[in-house]
N, C-alpha and C positions, 0 to 999 in steps of 0.2 A: 660432637661438641668442640668448640674452638678452644685453643690454648692461648689465653689472652694474658699477656704480661702487662700489668698496670703499675705505674709509678704514681701513687696517690699524692695529693698535696697534704702537707701536714695540717691537721685539723685544729692545731693549737689556738689560732685566733678565735675559733668558734667556742672552744672549751673555756678559754680564758675570759671571754666576754659573755659567757652563758647565753650564747646566741643560737637560735634555731629558726631564724627568719626564713631560711630557704626551705624549711619543712612545712611552712604554712602555704596552703593553696599550691602545693607542688605539682609540677607537670613532668616530673623526671621520667625520662624514657628508660625502659628496661631492656637489656640484651637477653638473648635466650639463656646465656650462662647465668645471669642474675636470677632469672626465673627458676632455673634448675636448682641453684643453690638454696633459694628461699623455700622451694617445695621440699627439698631434702631436709630442711630444718623443721618441717612439719606444718608449714603454712599452705593453705589452699590458694591456688592462683586467683580465683574470683574474690578471695578475701582481701588480698593486698594489692591487686592490680585491676586496671580497667583498660578495655580495648580502645585504641585511638587510631582509627584507620587500619593500617596493617601492623601497627606497633602496639606495645603494651606500655602503660604508664603506672606509676605508683598511685594507689587509691588514696583519696582524702576522706577522712571521717570528721565531720564537724569542722571542716576547714583546715585540718592538719593531716600530715602523712600518717597513714595507718600505723607505722612503726614508731611514731613519736609519743612517748609517755613521760609525763612529768618533766617536759622540756629536754628530754634526752632520747637519743635513738636506741631502741631496745635491741637492734641488730647491728650496732656500730661496727663490730669486727667483721660482719658479713654484708655490710651495706652495698648497694648496687654501685657499679663502676662510675656512673654519672655523679653519684653522691661523693664518691672518693675523690673525684677530680674537681668538684665544685669549689670555688666560684669560676673555675675555668670553663668556658662554654663556647660553642660555635654559634655565631650570629648569622643566620641565613640571609637576613636583610642586608648586612654589610659584607657577607661572604668572607668573614675572618673569625679567627679565634681570639677571644678577649676575656677579661675579667668581668663578670656580670655586675652591672651597675646596681642591681637590686641588693647585692651583698654590702652591708654597711662597713664590713671589715676587709674588703677586697684588697686594699693596699697593704695589708699586713701579711699577705701570702707571698711566698717566694716561689715563683714559677720557673721551672727549669725546662730545658728542651725535652727531657724524658716525659714530663707531664703533658706537653703538647703532643708528642708522638703517641702517648697512651690515649688521649682524646681522639686523635685521628683514627687510631685503630678501633676504638669503640664505635665511632660513627660508621666505620666500614661494615660493622656487624649488626647494625640496626636494620 
């Protein structure tokens, strides 16, 4: 297992605006460490994830993330690394890291160098 140090973005804009837009029709990739943590919490892999090529992604049920209940993440403290760093994403079409335009509150996040480094590290382990 990898020892991944992640500097998450502060989720305050999401909480303040009661926003869970990124949890709808999510395609969030999961690292092996994400999967291990969630399995140790008692969830079965096929319950919360779907295979996507050689990777795993969060499963959607009725159009929302498996873990979204009553507009809140029921595993917030243990959420996957990609969720912790969102709306910071890597855009393969542009070949750069940026704030996802899908996020209506993206300009409220304060991105630091550590956040970018964490995303780069996460991508390395996918």
